[in-house]
Every structure is written in C-alpha cells, then in structure tokens.
matplotlib code that plots the C-alpha trace (Angstrom):
import matplotlib.pyplot as plt

x = [-10.0, -10.6, -11.0, -7.5, -5.9, -4.0, -5.2, -2.9, -4.3, -2.8, -3.6, -2.5, -4.5, -2.8, -4.4, -1.0, 0.6, -1.9, -1.7, 2.0, 1.9, -0.8, 1.3, 4.4, 2.3, -0.3, -0.2, -2.7, -2.6, -2.9, -6.0, -5.1, -7.5, -7.1, -8.1, -7.7, -8.1, -7.6, -11.4, -11.8, -9.0, -10.8, -14.0, -12.2, -10.5, -14.0, -14.9, -11.4, -8.6, -5.3, -1.9, -0.2, -1.0, 1.1, 0.2, 1.2, 2.1, 1.1, -2.5, -5.2, -7.7, -6.4, -2.8, -1.0, 0.2, -3.3, -4.7, -2.0, -3.0, -6.7, -5.6, -3.6, -6.6, -8.9, -8.8, -9.6, -6.6, -4.2, -1.7, -1.9, 1.8, 2.2, 4.7, 4.7, 5.6, 6.7, 8.1, 9.2, 12.8, 14.6, 13.7, 14.6, 11.6, 9.1, 10.8, 10.5, 7.0, 6.1, 7.8, 6.2, 2.7, 3.7, 5.3, 7.4, 9.1, 9.4, 9.9, 10.9, 9.5, 10.3, 10.0, 12.5, 10.5, 12.5, 12.7, 8.9, 8.2, 10.6, 9.3, 5.7, 6.5, 7.6, 4.2, 2.2, 3.9, 3.0]
y = [-21.0, -17.3, -16.4, -17.4, -15.5, -12.3, -9.2, -6.7, -3.4, -2.2, 1.6, 3.1, 5.2, 3.5, 0.1, -1.3, -0.6, -2.6, -5.4, -5.6, -5.3, -8.0, -10.4, -10.1, -10.6, -13.3, -16.2, -18.8, -17.4, -13.7, -11.9, -8.9, -5.8, -3.2, 0.4, 3.0, 6.0, 7.0, 7.2, 3.6, 2.6, 4.0, 2.2, -1.1, -0.3, 0.1, -3.7, -5.4, -5.8, -5.6, -6.8, -4.3, -1.4, -0.6, 3.0, 5.0, 8.6, 10.6, 10.1, 12.7, 14.1, 12.3, 11.5, 8.7, 11.1, 12.3, 8.7, 7.7, 10.8, 9.5, 6.0, 7.0, 9.2, 6.1, 3.6, 0.8, 1.6, 3.3, 0.4, -0.9, -1.0, 1.4, 1.2, 4.0, 3.4, 6.5, 7.3, 10.6, 11.8, 10.6, 13.8, 13.9, 16.2, 13.7, 10.8, 12.7, 13.5, 9.9, 8.6, 11.2, 9.9, 6.4, 4.8, 1.8, 2.0, 3.6, 1.7, 3.7, 2.7, 0.7, -1.6, -4.5, -7.7, -9.4, -6.5, -6.0, -9.7, -10.1, -6.8, -7.8, -11.5, -9.9, -8.2, -11.2, -13.3, -11.0]
z = [3.0, 2.2, 5.9, 6.7, 3.9, 4.5, 2.9, 1.1, -0.2, -3.4, -4.2, -7.5, -10.1, -13.0, -13.9, -15.3, -12.0, -10.1, -12.5, -12.1, -8.4, -8.3, -10.6, -8.2, -5.0, -6.2, -3.9, -2.6, 1.1, 0.2, -0.9, -2.9, -2.8, -5.5, -5.4, -8.3, -5.9, -2.2, -1.8, -3.1, -0.8, 2.2, 1.3, 1.1, 4.5, 6.1, 5.5, 5.3, 7.8, 5.9, 6.9, 4.4, 2.4, -0.7, -1.7, -4.8, -3.6, -6.7, -7.3, -8.3, -5.8, -2.6, -2.9, -1.0, 1.8, 2.4, 2.4, 4.9, 7.1, 7.0, 7.7, 10.8, 12.0, 12.2, 14.9, 12.5, 10.3, 12.5, 12.8, 9.1, 7.8, 4.9, 2.1, -0.4, -3.9, -5.9, -9.3, -7.9, -7.2, -4.0, -2.3, 1.5, 2.3, 0.7, 2.5, 5.9, 5.2, 4.4, 7.4, 9.6, 8.2, 9.5, 6.4, 7.3, 3.9, 0.4, -2.9, -6.0, -9.5, -11.3, -8.3, -8.2, -7.9, -5.2, -2.9, -3.1, -2.5, 0.4, 2.2, 1.8, 3.1, 6.4, 7.0, 5.7, 8.4, 11.2]

ax = plt.figure().add_subplot(projection="3d")
ax.plot(x, y, z, "-o")
ax.set_aspect("equal")
plt.show()
C-alpha cells in the first residue's frame, strides 16, 4: 500500500511544530516526511516525489525562502507546490517574495487545523 500513498514534506526546525503538523495531517493514504532543516529537506527530495511541501520560513542556515529557490532551480522539484508557514508578521514584502519564489500559499502560526487540512487535501487529490 505504501507505493500508492501520497507524500507530503514537512520542514521546520522546531520538533514540536513538526509533531503538531504531523498530528493534523496523519492519515492512511498520506506518507509524511519530516525534515528539521533545509538541507535535510533537500536530501529527502532527492529520493521522494512529494505532492506538497509545507515549509517554515524562519529556519537557521537555509531558510524557507532559500529552500524554495533551490527547489525551483531543480528539475525534479520545480513543480512541487509549496505552502510557507510563518510566525512572522503579515508583511507584504515577505508575501511578495514568497509568491515570487513559487509559493501557492502562506499560513500563519498558530495554524488553524481545518484551514491546513482543507488546503492540503486539495494537493493530495491532484
């Protein structure tokens, strides 16, 4: 059954955030891949085709925007839908930068459970 499961990449440097996202998105037909850094996310993307990437913006070393830029530059990950998750202020400049890097959406922490699950469901069905 694992070969028919949709894969979703969760990227956040805070373990508690990964656990919370996983709890919200856990289902039988979805495999959740977790990365604690941008570098770890890139390693996972080398071997997994994902239907959706949920990426924290503020991370040390390689932030979410830099990760998205690298993903868009690689043929394998160019078309992966990216939803940024941020605790930052609703800054128009940051929004513009995220959308310019190919984000399909932004979610703000604390993430509303029904909003996250409904948005994710759209990409799991594609």
